[in-house]
C-alpha positions in Angstrom: -87.7 -72.3 17.8 -90.0 -69.7 16.2 -90.1 -67.3 13.3 -89.8 -63.6 14.0 -90.4 -60.5 12.0 -88.3 -57.3 12.4 -89.7 -54.1 10.8 -87.3 -51.2 10.2 -89.3 -48.0 10.6 -86.8 -45.3 11.3 -86.7 -43.3 8.1 -87.4 -39.6 7.8 -89.0 -39.8 4.4 -87.6 -36.5 3.2 -88.2 -37.2 -0.5 -92.0 -37.2 0.3 -92.2 -33.7 1.6 -94.6 -32.0 2.0 -96.8 -35.1 2.7 -94.1 -36.5 4.9 -93.0 -34.4 7.9 -90.4 -34.9 10.7 -93.1 -36.1 13.1 -95.2 -38.0 10.4 -92.8 -39.6 8.0 -93.4 -41.8 5.0 -94.0 -45.1 6.8 -97.0 -43.7 8.6 -98.6 -42.3 5.4 -101.4 -44.0 3.5 -100.0 -43.8 0.0 -101.7 -46.8 -1.5 -104.7 -48.8 -0.3 -106.5 -48.1 3.0 -103.7 -48.5 5.6 -100.4 -46.9 6.5 -97.3 -48.4 4.8 -96.1 -49.8 8.1 -99.5 -51.4 8.8 -99.5 -52.9 5.3 -96.0 -54.3 5.9 -97.1 -56.0 9.1 -100.4 -57.3 7.6 -98.6 -58.7 4.5 -96.9 -61.5 6.4 -99.5 -62.0 9.1 -100.3 -65.5 7.8 -96.7 -66.5 8.4 -95.7 -64.6 11.6 -98.1 -63.3 14.3 -97.8 -59.8 15.9 -96.5 -61.3 19.1 -93.4 -62.4 17.3 -92.8 -59.0 15.8 -90.2 -56.4 16.7 -90.2 -52.8 15.2 -87.1 -50.6 15.3 -87.9 -47.0 14.9 -86.9 -43.5 16.1 -87.6 -42.7 19.7 -89.9 -39.9 18.5 -92.0 -42.4 16.6 -92.7 -45.1 19.2 -96.2 -43.9 20.0 -97.0 -43.7 16.3 -95.9 -47.3 15.8 -98.1 -48.3 18.8 -101.1 -46.5 17.2 -100.5 -48.2 13.8 -99.6 -51.6 15.2 -101.7 -52.1 18.4 -101.2 -55.9 18.3 -97.4 -55.7 18.6 -96.3 -55.9 22.2 -95.1 -52.4 23.4 -91.9 -54.0 24.7 -91.1 -55.1 21.1 -91.1 -51.5 19.8 -87.5 -50.3 20.0 -86.9 -46.6 19.9 -83.5 -45.5 18.7 -82.3 -42.2 20.2 -80.2 -41.6 17.1 -80.2 -43.3 13.7 -77.1 -45.5 13.1 -78.1 -47.2 9.9 -79.4 -50.7 9.4 -76.8 -52.9 11.0 -77.2 -51.6 14.6 -81.0 -51.6 14.1 -81.2 -55.2 13.0 -78.6 -56.4 15.5 -80.4 -54.7 18.4 -83.6 -56.5 17.5 -81.7 -59.7 17.0 -80.1 -59.4 20.4 -83.5 -59.0 22.0 -85.0 -61.9 20.1 -82.0 -64.1 21.0 -82.8 -63.5 24.7 -86.4 -64.8 24.1 -85.7 -67.5 21.5 -82.0 -68.4 20.8 -82.9 -70.7 17.9 -85.1 -68.1 16.1 -85.2 -67.4 12.4 -85.9 -63.7 11.6 -87.3 -61.9 8.6 -86.3 -58.3 8.2 -88.5 -55.9 6.2 -88.4 -52.2 5.6 -91.6 -50.5 6.7 -92.4 -48.6 3.6 -92.3 -50.9 0.5 -95.1 -51.9 -1.8 -95.6 -55.5 -2.9 -98.5 -56.2 -5.2 -98.3 -60.0 -5.4 -98.5 -60.7 -1.7 -99.2 -64.5 -2.0 -96.1 -65.0 -4.2 -94.1 -63.0 -1.7 -95.3 -65.1 1.2 -94.3 -68.2 -0.7 -90.8 -66.8 -1.2 -90.5 -65.8 2.5 -91.6 -69.3 3.6 -89.1 -70.9 1.3 -86.3 -68.7 2.5 -87.1 -69.3 6.2 -87.4 -73.1 5.7 -84.1 -73.2 3.8 -82.4 -71.1 6.5 -83.7 -73.4 9.2 -82.4 -76.4 7.3 -79.0 -75.3 6.3 -78.2 -71.9 7.8 -76.9 -69.0 5.8 -78.0 -65.4 4.9 -80.8 -64.8 2.5 -82.0 -61.8 0.6 -84.8 -61.3 -2.0 -83.5 -60.0 -5.4 -86.1 -58.2 -7.5 -86.2 -59.1 -11.2 -85.6 -55.6 -12.8 -88.3 -54.0 -14.9 -86.1 -51.1 -16.1 -82.7 -49.6 -15.8 -82.8 -48.1 -12.3 -79.9 -46.0 -10.8 -81.5 -45.6 -7.4 -81.1 -49.2 -6.3 -78.2 -51.4 -5.5 -77.9 -54.7 -7.6 -77.1 -58.3 -6.8 -75.2 -60.6 -9.2 -76.2 -64.2 -8.6 -73.7 -67.0 -9.0 -74.0 -70.7 -9.9 -77.1 -72.6 -10.8 -80.3 -72.3 -8.8 -81.1 -75.0 -6.2 -84.2 -77.1 -6.7 -86.0 -74.5 -4.5 -84.8 -71.7 -6.8 -82.2 -70.3 -4.4 -79.0 -69.0 -5.8 -75.7 -68.0 -4.3 -74.7 -64.3 -4.3 -71.5 -63.6 -6.3 -71.4 -59.9 -5.4 -73.4 -56.8 -4.4 -73.1 -53.8 -6.7 -73.5 -50.2 -5.5 -76.1 -47.9 -7.1 -74.8 -47.7 -10.7 -74.6 -44.9 -13.3 -77.3 -45.1 -16.0 -75.1 -46.7 -18.6 -74.1 -49.5 -16.2 -77.7 -50.0 -15.2 -78.7 -50.2 -18.8 -76.0 -52.8 -19.6 -77.0 -54.9 -16.6 -80.7 -54.7 -17.6 -79.8 -55.8 -21.2 -77.7 -58.7 -19.9 -80.6 -59.9 -17.8 -78.3 -61.5 -15.1 -78.7 -59.0 -12.2 -81.3 -58.3 -9.6 -82.3 -55.3 -7.6 -81.3 -55.4 -3.9 -84.6 -55.2 -2.1 -83.2 -54.7 1.4 -85.3 -57.6 2.7 -83.5 -60.4 4.6 -83.8 -63.8 6.4 -81.2 -65.2 8.8 -80.9 -67.2 12.0 -80.5 -65.0 15.0 -77.5 -66.9 16.3 -75.7 -66.9 13.0 -76.3 -63.2 12.6 -75.0 -62.4 16.1 -71.9 -64.6 15.5 -71.3 -62.6 12.3 -71.7 -59.3 14.1 -69.1 -60.4 16.6 -66.8 -61.4 13.8 -67.2 -58.6 11.3 -68.4 -55.7 13.5 -66.8 -56.3 16.9 -67.4 -52.7 18.1 -71.1 -53.1 17.4 -71.2 -56.4 19.2 -69.5 -55.0 22.3 -71.9 -52.1 22.3 -74.9 -54.5 22.1 -73.5 -56.6 24.9 -73.3 -53.5 27.1 -76.8 -52.4 26.1 -78.3 -55.8 26.9 -76.6 -55.7 30.3 -77.7 -52.1 31.0 -80.8 -51.2 28.9 -81.4 -48.1 30.9 -78.2 -46.7 29.4 -79.7 -46.7 25.9 -79.3 -43.0 25.3 -75.6 -43.2 26.2 -74.7 -46.5 24.5 -76.7 -46.4 21.2 -75.3 -43.2 19.8 -71.8 -44.6 20.2 -72.5 -47.7 18.0 -70.8 -47.7 14.6 -72.9 -46.3 11.8 -73.0 -49.1 9.1 -75.5 -50.8 6.9 -76.3 -54.5 7.1 -75.2 -54.8 3.5 -71.7 -53.4 4.0 -71.3 -54.7 7.5 -72.5 -58.3 7.1 -74.0 -59.4 3.8 -71.0 -58.4 1.6 -68.6 -60.1 4.0 -70.4 -63.3 5.1 -69.4 -66.6 3.5 -72.8 -68.2 2.8 -75.1 -65.6 1.2 -78.0 -66.5 -1.0 -80.6 -64.7 -3.1 -84.2 -65.7 -4.1 -85.2 -64.0 -7.4 -88.5 -62.4 -6.9 -91.2 -61.2 -9.3 -93.7 -59.9 -6.8 -94.7 -56.4 -8.0 -92.2 -54.8 -5.6 -91.5 -51.1 -5.4 -89.8 -49.2 -2.6 -92.0 -46.2 -3.5 -89.0 -44.0 -2.7 -90.1 -41.0 -4.6 -93.2 -39.2 -5.8 -92.4 -40.4 -9.3 -92.4 -44.0 -8.1 -95.8 -43.4 -6.4 -97.1 -41.9 -9.6 -96.3 -45.1 -11.5 -99.0 -46.9 -9.5 -101.8 -44.3 -9.8 -104.6 -45.0 -12.4 -104.4 -42.6 -15.4 -107.0 -41.2 -17.8 -106.7 -41.1 -21.6 -104.4 -38.0 -21.4 -102.1 -39.9 -18.9 -103.1 -37.6 -16.1 -103.5 -39.1 -12.6 -104.9 -37.7 -9.3 -104.8 -38.8 -5.7 -107.3 -36.3 -4.2 -109.3 -33.7 -6.1 -107.8 -32.4 -9.3 -109.1 -30.9 -12.6 -107.2 -31.3 -15.9 -107.9 -29.1 -18.9 -105.9 -29.7 -22.1 -103.1 -31.2 -20.0 -101.0 -34.3 -20.4 -99.0 -36.6 -18.2 -99.7 -34.6 -15.0 -99.8 -36.2 -11.6 -101.7 -34.4 -8.8 -101.6 -35.4 -5.2 -103.7 -33.3 -2.8 -104.6 -33.5 0.8 -107.4 -31.0 0.5 -107.2 -28.2 -2.0 -108.6 -28.6 -5.5 -105.6 -28.6 -7.8 -106.3 -27.4 -11.4 -104.2 -27.5 -14.5 -104.6 -25.8 -17.9 -102.4 -26.5 -20.9 -99.5 -28.1 -19.1 -97.7 -31.4 -19.4 -95.1 -33.6 -17.6 -95.7 -32.2 -14.1 -96.0 -33.6 -10.6 -97.8 -31.4 -8.0 -98.3 -32.2 -4.3 -100.5 -29.9 -2.2 -101.1 -30.0 1.5 -102.8 -27.4 3.8 -99.7 -25.4 4.2 -97.3 -26.2 1.3 -97.3 -26.9 -2.4 -94.5 -28.8 -4.3 -94.2 -28.5 -8.1 -91.6 -30.6 -9.9 -90.6 -32.3 -13.0 -91.1 -36.1 -12.4 -87.5 -36.8 -13.3 -86.3 -34.6 -10.5 -88.2 -36.3 -7.7 -85.0 -37.6 -6.2 -84.2 -33.9 -5.4 -87.1 -33.2 -3.1 -84.6 -33.5 -0.2 -83.0 -30.3 -1.5 -86.2 -28.4 -0.7 -86.1 -29.9 2.8 -82.5 -28.8 3.2 -83.4 -25.3 2.0 -86.2 -25.1 4.5 -83.8 -26.1 7.3 -81.3 -23.5 6.3 -84.0 -20.9 6.2 -85.1 -22.1 9.7 -88.7 -22.7 8.5 -89.0 -25.5 11.1 -92.8 -25.2 11.2 -92.9 -26.6 7.6 -90.7 -29.6 8.4 
Protein backbone atom coordinates (compact mmCIF):
# COMPACT_ATOMS: atom_id res chain seq x y z
CA UNK A 1 0.00 0.00 0.00
CA UNK A 2 1.41 3.37 -1.03
CA UNK A 3 0.37 6.98 -1.33
CA UNK A 4 -0.15 8.38 -4.80
CA UNK A 5 -0.55 11.86 -6.26
CA UNK A 6 -2.87 12.73 -9.14
CA UNK A 7 -2.44 16.15 -10.75
CA UNK A 8 -5.26 17.52 -12.90
CA UNK A 9 -3.71 19.57 -15.70
CA UNK A 10 -6.26 19.76 -18.48
CA UNK A 11 -7.45 23.37 -18.21
CA UNK A 12 -7.31 25.82 -21.10
CA UNK A 13 -6.68 28.90 -18.95
CA UNK A 14 -8.80 31.24 -21.06
CA UNK A 15 -9.09 33.83 -18.28
CA UNK A 16 -5.31 34.33 -18.56
CA UNK A 17 -5.26 35.34 -22.22
CA UNK A 18 -3.03 36.71 -23.71
CA UNK A 19 -0.38 35.09 -21.46
CA UNK A 20 -2.20 31.77 -21.71
CA UNK A 21 -2.73 30.33 -25.19
CA UNK A 22 -4.33 27.13 -26.43
CA UNK A 23 -0.96 25.40 -26.69
CA UNK A 24 0.53 27.04 -23.58
CA UNK A 25 -2.21 27.32 -20.94
CA UNK A 26 -2.05 28.60 -17.39
CA UNK A 27 -0.63 25.48 -15.72
CA UNK A 28 2.57 25.85 -17.75
CA UNK A 29 3.02 29.55 -16.99
CA UNK A 30 5.44 30.87 -14.38
CA UNK A 31 3.11 33.34 -12.68
CA UNK A 32 4.76 33.31 -9.25
CA UNK A 33 8.22 32.17 -8.20
CA UNK A 34 10.73 30.49 -10.50
CA UNK A 35 8.82 27.47 -11.84
CA UNK A 36 5.68 26.71 -13.78
CA UNK A 37 2.52 26.21 -11.76
CA UNK A 38 2.41 22.49 -12.52
CA UNK A 39 6.03 22.08 -11.46
CA UNK A 40 5.32 23.97 -8.23
CA UNK A 41 2.33 21.72 -7.56
CA UNK A 42 4.45 18.58 -7.95
CA UNK A 43 7.34 19.97 -5.87
CA UNK A 44 5.03 21.14 -3.07
CA UNK A 45 4.28 17.58 -1.96
CA UNK A 46 7.59 15.96 -2.89
CA UNK A 47 8.44 15.28 0.78
CA UNK A 48 5.26 13.18 1.00
CA UNK A 49 4.92 11.50 -2.41
CA UNK A 50 7.71 10.84 -4.89
CA UNK A 51 7.42 11.43 -8.67
CA UNK A 52 7.31 7.68 -9.34
CA UNK A 53 3.97 7.58 -7.50
CA UNK A 54 2.53 10.48 -9.49
CA UNK A 55 -0.05 10.49 -12.27
CA UNK A 56 -0.92 13.54 -14.35
CA UNK A 57 -4.15 13.80 -16.33
CA UNK A 58 -3.96 16.40 -19.07
CA UNK A 59 -5.11 17.10 -22.60
CA UNK A 60 -3.59 14.97 -25.33
CA UNK A 61 -2.05 18.13 -26.82
CA UNK A 62 -0.20 18.84 -23.56
CA UNK A 63 1.44 15.49 -22.85
CA UNK A 64 4.83 16.63 -24.13
CA UNK A 65 4.61 19.85 -22.14
CA UNK A 66 3.94 17.86 -18.98
CA UNK A 67 6.95 15.65 -19.76
CA UNK A 68 9.13 18.73 -20.16
CA UNK A 69 7.89 20.31 -16.91
CA UNK A 70 7.91 17.08 -14.88
CA UNK A 71 10.75 14.95 -16.26
CA UNK A 72 10.82 12.78 -13.10
CA UNK A 73 7.27 11.52 -13.60
CA UNK A 74 7.20 8.23 -15.56
CA UNK A 75 5.91 8.92 -19.11
CA UNK A 76 3.41 6.06 -18.76
CA UNK A 77 1.86 7.99 -15.83
CA UNK A 78 0.97 10.99 -18.00
CA UNK A 79 -2.56 10.41 -19.28
CA UNK A 80 -3.63 12.47 -22.29
CA UNK A 81 -7.38 12.97 -22.66
CA UNK A 82 -8.54 13.23 -26.28
CA UNK A 83 -11.43 15.40 -25.06
CA UNK A 84 -12.13 17.08 -21.72
CA UNK A 85 -14.97 15.39 -19.80
CA UNK A 86 -14.70 17.26 -16.46
CA UNK A 87 -13.03 16.05 -13.29
CA UNK A 88 -14.85 12.79 -12.47
CA UNK A 89 -13.65 10.93 -15.60
CA UNK A 90 -10.14 12.39 -15.20
CA UNK A 91 -9.79 11.33 -11.57
CA UNK A 92 -11.46 7.96 -12.08
CA UNK A 93 -9.21 7.15 -15.07
CA UNK A 94 -6.12 7.83 -12.97
CA UNK A 95 -7.63 5.86 -10.08
CA UNK A 96 -8.29 2.87 -12.35
CA UNK A 97 -4.66 2.92 -13.47
CA UNK A 98 -3.39 3.21 -9.89
CA UNK A 99 -5.71 0.39 -8.82
CA UNK A 100 -3.98 -1.90 -11.31
CA UNK A 101 -0.60 -1.10 -9.74
CA UNK A 102 -1.60 -0.77 -6.08
CA UNK A 103 -5.13 -1.86 -5.13
CA UNK A 104 -4.80 -0.57 -1.56
CA UNK A 105 -3.49 2.87 -2.57
CA UNK A 106 -4.53 6.18 -1.05
CA UNK A 107 -4.57 9.04 -3.53
CA UNK A 108 -4.20 12.79 -3.23
CA UNK A 109 -5.81 14.83 -6.03
CA UNK A 110 -4.51 18.35 -6.74
CA UNK A 111 -5.29 20.87 -9.48
CA UNK A 112 -2.14 21.87 -11.31
CA UNK A 113 -2.54 25.63 -11.09
CA UNK A 114 -3.14 26.71 -7.49
CA UNK A 115 -0.88 28.75 -5.23
CA UNK A 116 -0.21 27.73 -1.61
CA UNK A 117 2.03 30.02 0.38
CA UNK A 118 2.22 28.00 3.61
CA UNK A 119 3.55 24.78 2.14
CA UNK A 120 4.64 23.15 5.39
CA UNK A 121 1.20 23.63 6.93
CA UNK A 122 -0.36 22.23 3.77
CA UNK A 123 1.81 19.11 3.88
CA UNK A 124 0.82 18.57 7.51
CA UNK A 125 -2.87 18.67 6.51
CA UNK A 126 -2.28 16.30 3.58
CA UNK A 127 -0.46 13.83 5.83
CA UNK A 128 -3.28 14.02 8.37
CA UNK A 129 -5.95 13.45 5.71
CA UNK A 130 -4.11 10.52 4.17
CA UNK A 131 -3.45 8.89 7.54
CA UNK A 132 -7.09 9.30 8.59
CA UNK A 133 -8.24 7.92 5.25
CA UNK A 134 -5.99 4.89 5.64
CA UNK A 135 -7.29 4.29 9.18
CA UNK A 136 -11.02 4.71 8.68
CA UNK A 137 -11.79 5.23 4.99
CA UNK A 138 -14.01 7.99 3.67
CA UNK A 139 -13.64 10.94 1.31
CA UNK A 140 -11.69 14.03 2.33
CA UNK A 141 -11.43 17.55 1.02
CA UNK A 142 -9.61 20.66 2.17
CA UNK A 143 -11.84 23.63 3.00
CA UNK A 144 -10.14 27.00 2.83
CA UNK A 145 -10.97 29.43 5.63
CA UNK A 146 -12.39 32.42 3.67
CA UNK A 147 -10.65 35.78 3.71
CA UNK A 148 -13.41 37.66 1.88
CA UNK A 149 -16.85 37.19 0.34
CA UNK A 150 -16.03 35.37 -2.90
CA UNK A 151 -18.61 34.57 -5.58
CA UNK A 152 -16.22 32.62 -7.78
CA UNK A 153 -15.83 29.63 -5.43
CA UNK A 154 -18.11 26.90 -4.19
CA UNK A 155 -18.50 26.60 -0.42
CA UNK A 156 -18.59 23.77 2.13
CA UNK A 157 -20.76 23.78 5.23
CA UNK A 158 -19.15 21.58 7.92
CA UNK A 159 -21.27 19.64 10.37
CA UNK A 160 -20.73 18.35 13.88
CA UNK A 161 -17.72 18.91 16.08
CA UNK A 162 -14.16 18.48 14.84
CA UNK A 163 -12.38 15.23 15.66
CA UNK A 164 -9.22 15.35 17.80
CA UNK A 165 -7.32 15.62 14.49
CA UNK A 166 -9.42 18.62 13.42
CA UNK A 167 -11.42 16.70 10.80
CA UNK A 168 -15.11 17.60 10.39
CA UNK A 169 -17.98 15.99 8.55
CA UNK A 170 -19.42 17.76 5.51
CA UNK A 171 -23.04 18.78 5.94
CA UNK A 172 -23.43 20.07 2.40
CA UNK A 173 -21.71 21.59 -0.61
CA UNK A 174 -22.94 24.98 -1.82
CA UNK A 175 -22.74 26.20 -5.42
CA UNK A 176 -21.02 29.48 -6.25
CA UNK A 177 -23.26 31.99 -4.45
CA UNK A 178 -24.46 35.49 -5.33
CA UNK A 179 -22.66 38.28 -3.50
CA UNK A 180 -25.25 38.80 -0.77
CA UNK A 181 -25.18 35.09 0.12
CA UNK A 182 -21.36 35.02 0.11
CA UNK A 183 -21.33 38.06 2.42
CA UNK A 184 -23.79 36.42 4.81
CA UNK A 185 -21.74 33.22 4.94
CA UNK A 186 -18.56 35.20 5.50
CA UNK A 187 -20.22 37.10 8.35
CA UNK A 188 -21.49 33.88 9.96
CA UNK A 189 -17.99 32.39 9.87
CA UNK A 190 -19.19 28.79 9.49
CA UNK A 191 -18.43 28.07 5.84
CA UNK A 192 -15.28 27.16 3.92
CA UNK A 193 -14.22 27.59 0.32
CA UNK A 194 -14.19 24.39 -1.71
CA UNK A 195 -10.56 24.05 -2.81
CA UNK A 196 -11.02 21.17 -5.26
CA UNK A 197 -8.30 19.13 -3.51
CA UNK A 198 -9.18 15.62 -2.34
CA UNK A 199 -7.96 12.47 -0.60
CA UNK A 200 -9.56 9.02 -0.88
CA UNK A 201 -8.72 5.35 -1.12
CA UNK A 202 -8.59 4.11 -4.68
CA UNK A 203 -10.84 1.12 -4.00
CA UNK A 204 -13.46 3.20 -2.19
CA UNK A 205 -13.46 5.72 -5.01
CA UNK A 206 -13.91 3.08 -7.70
CA UNK A 207 -16.70 1.43 -5.69
CA UNK A 208 -18.45 4.81 -5.52
CA UNK A 209 -17.98 5.37 -9.25
CA UNK A 210 -19.65 1.99 -9.87
CA UNK A 211 -22.49 2.93 -7.51
CA UNK A 212 -23.16 6.56 -8.43
CA UNK A 213 -21.77 6.83 -11.99
CA UNK A 214 -22.30 3.39 -13.54
CA UNK A 215 -21.91 4.64 -17.12
CA UNK A 216 -18.52 6.06 -16.24
CA UNK A 217 -17.53 2.83 -14.50
CA UNK A 218 -18.50 0.70 -17.49
CA UNK A 219 -16.56 3.00 -19.80
CA UNK A 220 -13.44 2.76 -17.64
CA UNK A 221 -13.69 -1.04 -17.50
CA UNK A 222 -13.78 -1.04 -21.30
CA UNK A 223 -10.86 1.39 -21.44
CA UNK A 224 -8.73 -0.70 -19.08
CA UNK A 225 -9.44 -3.76 -21.23
CA UNK A 226 -8.70 -1.98 -24.52
CA UNK A 227 -6.49 1.07 -23.85
CA UNK A 228 -5.78 1.37 -27.57
CA UNK A 229 -9.45 2.41 -27.95
CA UNK A 230 -8.92 5.59 -25.90
CA UNK A 231 -9.97 7.95 -28.70
CA UNK A 232 -13.22 6.03 -29.12
CA UNK A 233 -14.12 5.29 -25.50
CA UNK A 234 -13.09 8.44 -23.63
CA UNK A 235 -15.24 10.97 -25.56
CA UNK A 236 -18.29 8.82 -24.74
CA UNK A 237 -17.74 9.00 -20.97
CA UNK A 238 -20.29 11.12 -19.06
CA UNK A 239 -19.25 14.71 -18.49
CA UNK A 240 -19.52 15.28 -14.73
CA UNK A 241 -17.46 16.81 -11.94
CA UNK A 242 -16.16 14.80 -9.01
CA UNK A 243 -18.10 17.15 -6.70
CA UNK A 244 -21.50 16.49 -8.29
CA UNK A 245 -20.81 12.90 -9.23
CA UNK A 246 -19.27 11.57 -6.03
CA UNK A 247 -18.55 14.01 -3.20
CA UNK A 248 -22.12 15.35 -2.90
CA UNK A 249 -23.54 11.82 -2.90
CA UNK A 250 -21.08 9.74 -0.89
CA UNK A 251 -22.03 8.86 2.67
CA UNK A 252 -18.79 9.55 4.54
CA UNK A 253 -17.36 12.89 3.43
CA UNK A 254 -15.05 14.95 5.61
CA UNK A 255 -13.35 18.33 5.44
CA UNK A 256 -10.14 19.65 6.94
CA UNK A 257 -10.28 23.43 7.51
CA UNK A 258 -7.17 24.95 6.01
CA UNK A 259 -5.44 28.29 6.54
CA UNK A 260 -2.54 27.80 4.16
CA UNK A 261 -2.34 30.95 2.04
CA UNK A 262 -4.33 29.28 -0.75
CA UNK A 263 -5.44 30.96 -3.97
CA UNK A 264 -6.58 29.29 -7.17
CA UNK A 265 -5.15 32.31 -9.04
CA UNK A 266 -8.09 32.01 -11.38
CA UNK A 267 -7.92 35.53 -12.80
CA UNK A 268 -5.50 38.38 -13.36
CA UNK A 269 -7.12 40.19 -10.43
CA UNK A 270 -6.24 37.21 -8.21
CA UNK A 271 -2.65 37.26 -9.48
CA UNK A 272 -2.49 41.02 -8.87
CA UNK A 273 -3.28 40.48 -5.18
CA UNK A 274 0.05 38.70 -4.76
CA UNK A 275 2.32 41.19 -6.53
CA UNK A 276 4.31 43.68 -4.41
CA UNK A 277 3.04 47.27 -4.66
CA UNK A 278 4.63 50.70 -4.33
CA UNK A 279 3.33 53.60 -2.26
CA UNK A 280 0.78 54.43 -4.98
CA UNK A 281 -0.43 50.81 -4.97
CA UNK A 282 1.01 50.15 -8.42
CA UNK A 283 2.45 46.71 -9.19
CA UNK A 284 4.52 45.38 -12.08
CA UNK A 285 5.56 41.96 -13.34
CA UNK A 286 7.94 42.89 -16.10
CA UNK A 287 9.02 46.42 -17.08
CA UNK A 288 6.56 49.24 -16.35
CA UNK A 289 6.72 52.98 -15.66
CA UNK A 290 4.09 54.73 -13.54
CA UNK A 291 3.64 58.52 -13.60
CA UNK A 292 0.98 60.05 -11.35
CA UNK A 293 -1.00 56.81 -11.46
CA UNK A 294 -2.62 54.76 -8.70
CA UNK A 295 -3.70 51.14 -8.26
CA UNK A 296 -2.43 50.00 -11.64
CA UNK A 297 -1.16 46.48 -12.31
CA UNK A 298 1.11 45.91 -15.29
CA UNK A 299 2.15 42.45 -16.52
CA UNK A 300 4.48 42.46 -19.50
CA UNK A 301 6.38 39.73 -21.33
CA UNK A 302 8.64 42.24 -23.04
CA UNK A 303 7.33 45.69 -24.02
CA UNK A 304 7.80 48.54 -21.57
CA UNK A 305 4.30 49.53 -20.43
CA UNK A 306 3.92 53.17 -19.33
CA UNK A 307 1.07 54.90 -17.50
CA UNK A 308 0.34 58.59 -16.98
CA UNK A 309 -2.48 59.90 -14.83
CA UNK A 310 -4.59 56.74 -14.71
CA UNK A 311 -5.93 54.57 -11.91
CA UNK A 312 -7.62 51.23 -11.24
CA UNK A 313 -6.33 49.46 -14.34
CA UNK A 314 -4.89 46.05 -15.18
CA UNK A 315 -2.79 45.77 -18.34
CA UNK A 316 -1.23 42.63 -19.79
CA UNK A 317 1.17 42.88 -22.73
CA UNK A 318 2.76 40.12 -24.82
CA UNK A 319 4.65 40.29 -28.10
CA UNK A 320 1.45 40.18 -30.16
CA UNK A 321 -1.43 41.26 -27.92
CA UNK A 322 -2.41 43.76 -25.22
CA UNK A 323 -5.25 43.35 -22.74
CA UNK A 324 -6.60 46.37 -20.84
CA UNK A 325 -9.30 45.85 -18.26
CA UNK A 326 -10.88 47.02 -15.08
CA UNK A 327 -9.76 44.64 -12.31
CA UNK A 328 -13.33 43.79 -11.32
CA UNK A 329 -13.99 42.52 -14.86
CA UNK A 330 -11.16 39.98 -14.92
CA UNK A 331 -13.66 37.11 -14.92
CA UNK A 332 -14.75 38.34 -18.37
CA UNK A 333 -11.46 37.78 -20.20
CA UNK A 334 -13.05 34.65 -21.68
CA UNK A 335 -15.36 36.97 -23.64
CA UNK A 336 -12.32 38.31 -25.48
CA UNK A 337 -11.24 34.75 -26.28
CA UNK A 338 -14.71 33.98 -27.58
CA UNK A 339 -14.68 37.13 -29.73
CA UNK A 340 -11.32 36.10 -31.21
CA UNK A 341 -12.74 32.66 -32.01
CA UNK A 342 -15.77 34.16 -33.70
CA UNK A 343 -13.53 36.48 -35.73
CA UNK A 344 -11.37 33.44 -36.65
CA UNK A 345 -8.22 35.05 -35.29
CA UNK A 346 -6.82 31.62 -34.51
CA UNK A 347 -3.23 32.86 -34.58
CA UNK A 348 -3.96 34.86 -31.42
CA UNK A 349 -5.42 31.91 -29.52
